[in-house]
N, C-alpha and C positions, 0 to 999 in steps of 0.2 A: 597485347593487352596486359595492363597492370596487374600484378598479383593484389594489390591493395588499392581500394577506391574509398576515399574519405569525403567525397563529394557531399556537401550539405552539412558535413561535422565541424564543430567549432573545438579547436585545440588550444590550450593553454600550457605553455612551457616555460619553467623559471630557469634561472641560470643560462639564459638564452644568448648571452653577448658573445660567447665563443664556445669552442669545444663541442661536447656532447650535446649541449643544450642548443647551440646553434645549428648543428648538424640535423638534429631531430626536428626543430621546427621548421626548416627549410624542407626536410623530407615530407613532412606532413603537408605542408604547401603544395609540394610537387604533386603529391597524390590527391589534390582537390580540396583539402581542408582550409577553412579560415583559421588563421593562427594569431594568437596573443603572445607576444614573446615578452617575458619580463626579466629584468636583472637590475642589479644595483648599479652597474656600470652604464654609462651613456652610450656605450658601444653597441648597445642593443638595438638602437636606431638603425645603424648599418646592417646588422645581421638580417633585417627583413626587407632591405633594398631589392626592387625588382619583383616583389611578391605582390600579386594582385589583391588579395583579401588578407590584410595583416595589420595589427595594431602592436606598437611598442610601448611598454610601460617600464618607466624606472621605479623600482621598489626593493624593499628589504624583505626577502622571503621568510626571515624569522620574526617578523613583526606582525600581530595579529591584524592590526587595523589595517596595514599595507596589504596582507592577503585578502581581507574582506573587501578593501577598494579595487584590488585586481580582478576578483570575482564578478564585482559590481560592473566594472569596466568591461568585462567580456560580455556580460549580459545584455549591457546597454548597447554596445556595439553590433554584436552578432545574434543576440536574442536567446544566448544560453551557452551552457558547456556541455560537450559530450565526452571530453578526454582532458585529463590534467596530468602533466608529467611534472612531478616534484623534482626537480633536477639539481636546483641551486645547491651549493656545497663549498666548503673551504678544507683545506688540508690542515692546517694547524701545526705544521712543522712535523719533526720526527721525536719530540719530547716523549719520554717514557714515564712509567708511573712515579718515578722519584724525582722527576724533573718538571713535570707539567704543573703550572700554577692553577689555581682555582679559577682565576680570570679566563685562562685558556680553555680549561674544560667547559666552563659556562659557555663562551663564545661559539666554541665547536658544536656543542650540543644545541645551542639556540638555533643556528642555521640549519645544521645537518639532520636532526632529528625532530626538533620542535617545529621547524620549517615544514617538512612533509605532514607531520602531524595536523598542523593548521591547514594545510592544502586539502587534506581529506575532510576535515571538519566542515570547511565552508564551501569546498566545491562538490562533494557529494550530493547535498541536497538539490542542487542545481542539476546534476548529472540525472539524478532520478526523475525530476520533473520532466527531462527530455525523453524519458522511457528507458533510460539505463545507458551504460557506457563503460568507460576504463579510467583507472587511476593507476599511474605508473610511478614508482620512486627510484630515484638512482642510489643504489646502496654500493657495495664493493665487494671485491673477493677479501679485503681487509676485514669485512665483517663476518666473514665465515670461519677464518681462524687467523692466528698470529702470524707475523712476518710480512705483511704487505703494507704497513703504514704505521704512523705514530699511535700512541695507546688512546688518546681522546679521540682521534678520527676513527680508529678501529672499532672502539666501542660505540661511537655514534652511529656507525654503519651496520653494526650488529643489531642496534636498536631499531632501525629502519626495517630490517628483515623482519623482526618480530612484530613491528608496527603493522606491516602488510598481512600478516598473518592474523593479528588481532582485529584489524579493520574488515578483513574479508569475512570473518565470522560476524561482527556486528553489522554489516551490511548484507547479510544474508537474505534472500528473496527481493532485494532491492533492485537487482538487475545491474548493480555496480560490480565490476571485478577490480581487484587490487593485487598488483604485483609488483616485484622488486627486480631490478636489473642489477647484477653485480659484474661491473666491468674489471678487467685485469689492468694491465699497463696500457693506457691509451694517450696519446699525444694530445694534450688539452693545455689551456692556460694554467691549469694546475702543476702540471709536470713539465711545463716547457723549458724551465732552467736545467732540469736533468737531461732533457733531449739536446739542448743546445751545447751543454758541457761534453756530452758523449760525441756530438759532431765535431766540437772544436778539438778534441783529443783523438780523433779518427776511430773512436770506438762505438760507432753507431750500430755496427753489426752485433754488438753484445746486448743492446737493448732487447729485453724479452727473452734472453737466452734461457731463462728457467723454465719456460713453457715448452711444451711438445712441438709446438709449430715454430719455435725459435725466432720469434719477431714480437715487436709491439702490435698493437691494434690501431684502428682510426676511429676517429668519432662516427664516421659514416657507417662503420660496421655496428656500433651501436644503435645507432638510428635505425638500421634495418630490423633490429630485434624490437626496438620499440614500436616500429609499425607493426610487426606481428602481434605483439601483445595487446596492443589497442584494437586489432582487427577482428572480424567475425572468425578468421582461421583458428584464434586462440580463445573460442568461445567457452571452452571447457578448461581453461587455465586460470586458476584462481588461488590467491594466497601463497604463491609461490616466489622464490628467489632464483632467477636464472643466471648462472654464471657465464659471462662471454668473455673469456680470458686465455683463449688459445690452449686451455687445458691446464693451466697453472694449478688450479685448485684440485687436481686429481692426485696432487702429491703434497709432500710437506718440504718447506725449505729447512735448510740447516740452522739449527737453534745455537745462540750464543748467550751464555749466561753473563748477566751485566752486575749482578749483585754480588760482590766477593771477587776472588781471582781465578776461578776455575771457568774455562771456556770448553764447551763440547759441542 
């Protein structure tokens, strides 16, 4: 018997064309849910191939009108929403404070932080109307502390962590739980180039070497945590940021000073 049963539930997942979003959408479907998979990429249609109750929507997760239309499409097709996984995000490169342009900051924050805020704003009322449910936001270990991503990306993910805390408070007594997942190094479309480079150099074994498990994670491992957080098994988990990183966030990486000549 499956540990999770989402029969009769409607789940919306953004950033579902690949990686964590695709794995999560398919995992929910495998466990009985009707799934609405959304992504800016047309590859989102292939992500739901073979699924019985699924809808693919091409949309921009950082655009309010598009989010409103996504929620409306889910309700029109399946009668409502029980679970929303705000997973869409962009890396924005490795630029630091002194290198990142205002345009880069604006776009990263628009997708990574405003996007989840819009998801909560428009999905929560529909989830409340169904009697309660769960909202998940993909944050990152980069949002917990420095050393795991570019400055705009890291700041945006720290914002997501605070967003779920704030939203959990503002949705008190509504029956809607809001939590964040903080992945470590996972092989996704966002990290594919790093993985391909490591393999080409014969250094794949070094990926994830900074965490105690000494390996990178898979999208399917993140999907299992999403299933848990959305299930009744997590009925008392609310407003939390759950690190799924092989133990990376239990320690601190080496720091390098980039302003001036001193390195430590």
